[in-house]
C-alpha positions in Angstrom: 0.0 0.0 0.0 1.4 3.5 -0.9 1.8 6.1 1.8 0.7 9.7 1.3 3.6 11.9 0.2 4.7 14.4 2.8 6.6 17.6 2.0 9.8 16.0 3.2 9.3 13.3 0.5 9.5 15.9 -2.3 12.6 15.6 -4.4 15.2 18.2 -3.2 15.3 19.9 -6.6 11.6 20.6 -6.4 11.5 21.9 -2.8 11.7 25.5 -3.8 8.6 25.1 -5.9 6.7 22.9 -3.4 6.0 25.8 -1.2 3.6 27.1 -3.8 1.4 24.0 -3.6 -1.8 25.2 -1.9 -2.6 23.5 1.4 -6.3 23.2 1.4 -8.9 20.6 2.0 -12.1 20.4 0.0 -15.0 19.7 2.3 -18.6 19.3 1.2 -19.3 22.9 2.2 -16.2 24.4 0.4 -17.0 22.2 -2.7 -20.5 23.8 -2.9 -18.9 27.3 -2.7 -16.3 26.5 -5.3 -18.9 25.1 -7.7 -21.2 28.0 -7.1 -18.4 30.5 -7.9 -17.3 28.6 -11.0 -20.9 28.4 -12.3 -21.1 32.2 -11.9 -17.9 32.8 -13.8 -19.2 30.8 -16.7 -17.1 30.1 -19.8 -16.2 32.7 -22.4 -17.8 32.3 -25.8 -15.5 30.6 -28.3 -14.5 33.1 -31.0 -15.0 32.2 -34.6 -12.1 30.1 -35.6 -10.7 29.5 -39.1 -7.8 27.2 -38.2 -9.3 24.9 -35.6 -12.5 22.8 -35.7 -14.2 22.4 -32.3 -16.9 19.7 -31.9 -18.8 18.4 -28.9 -19.2 14.6 -29.0 -21.0 12.3 -26.5 -19.7 8.9 -25.4 -22.0 6.3 -23.8 -21.4 5.4 -20.2 -20.5 1.8 -19.4 -22.4 1.8 -16.1 -25.8 3.0 -17.3 -24.9 6.5 -16.1 -25.2 9.7 -18.1 -23.3 10.1 -21.3 -20.0 12.0 -21.1 -19.2 15.0 -23.3 -15.8 15.1 -25.1 -14.8 18.4 -26.7 -12.8 17.5 -29.8 -10.3 20.0 -31.3 -8.5 19.4 -34.6 -6.6 21.5 -37.1 -9.0 22.7 -39.8 -6.5 22.1 -42.6 -6.0 18.4 -41.8 -8.4 15.8 -43.2 -6.2 12.8 -42.6 -6.0 11.1 -39.2 -3.8 13.0 -36.8 -2.1 12.1 -33.5 -4.3 13.1 -30.5 -3.8 14.1 -26.9 -6.3 13.4 -24.1 -6.7 16.5 -22.1 -8.2 16.3 -18.5 -9.0 19.8 -17.2 -7.9 20.9 -13.8 -10.2 20.8 -10.8 -9.1 17.7 -8.9 -12.0 15.6 -10.4 -14.3 17.8 -8.2 -15.1 20.8 -10.5 -14.3 22.4 -13.8 -15.1 22.1 -17.5 -13.0 21.5 -20.6 -13.6 25.0 -21.8 -11.7 26.4 -18.8 -8.4 25.4 -20.6 -9.6 26.3 -24.1 -6.9 28.9 -24.9 -4.2 26.4 -23.9 -5.7 23.6 -25.8 -6.1 25.8 -28.9 -2.5 26.7 -28.7 -1.5 23.0 -28.5 -3.6 22.2 -31.6 -2.0 25.1 -33.5 1.5 24.5 -32.4 1.7 20.8 -32.8 -0.9 20.2 -35.5 -2.6 17.4 -33.5 -6.1 16.7 -32.2 -7.1 17.2 -28.6 -9.9 15.4 -26.9 -10.9 17.3 -23.7 -13.1 15.1 -21.6 -15.9 16.6 -19.5 -15.7 13.7 -17.0 -18.3 13.1 -14.3 -17.3 14.7 -11.1 -16.7 13.3 -7.6 -18.0 12.7 -5.1 -21.4 12.2 -6.9 -19.9 9.7 -9.3 
């Protein structure tokens, strides 16, 4: 069984950066507040793009749960199969949406000429 990693277990080369890791616990009450705040922020509208195609696709669940949305980004000039990257947005599996990282994902598609599948996974602890 793996033990939790303590600050003293961080590699010495990374210790200067480790101090920036937030020390917070997400409780049911704080999770409600975080989700409430992120719902109010919303997601900016995607500008009209000429170089990247963005599509929302839905995948069936294997456990009779709701379908899961996958936001697919691909270079508009490519019609052949392209390598792809699976992108999981930040939020610790507790909150967030693929659109929150859209500017970063668009830059990856443009820079590397690959597709990106950004999963809008079901969130914990409900699932």
